[in-house]
C-alpha positions, 0 to 999 in steps of 0.5 A: 503516525502520518500513515494512521492519519492517511489511513483515516483520510482514505477511510472517509473518502471511500466510505463517505465522500465517493460513496455519497457522490455515487449515490447522488449520481445514481439518483440523478440518472448518471449510472456510468458516473455512479459506477465510476465513483463506486470504482474510485471508492474501491481504489481508496479503500485499497489505499486505506488497507495498504497504509494500515498494513505499512503502519502495522509493519513499522509498529511491530517491526515486520516491514523489513524482516519476515519469518520465512525467506523472502526475495528483496529488491533494492529499488535503486539499483535492482539488486535481489537479496534472498533471506528473511530480513532485508539487508541494512545496506545494498551490497551492490549500491550501498543504498539503506534498507529503506530502498528494499521492497519485498518481491510479490512475484513467486516464480 
């Protein structure tokens, strides 16, 4: 899938490309630049993890369905739905389930 291919690309970026750039910058005496490349590699690693998470969720059907009640927000209008599954269509704006995002806030 596109997400798996994207995850593989991100893995190469953090584990090979930016890591190598950081080593070279460090060897050449550019500690600040080496540190920046190390930090960029961490960002790319996060991207890889996120792409893998969503690819797994699509594969096993858990992107819009959870085992426990969850807060879902429509990214089009902001409507909040409480339940284990995002609605098929937003009751406020009628946008499809793909517009719903699980809210990370737990307040």
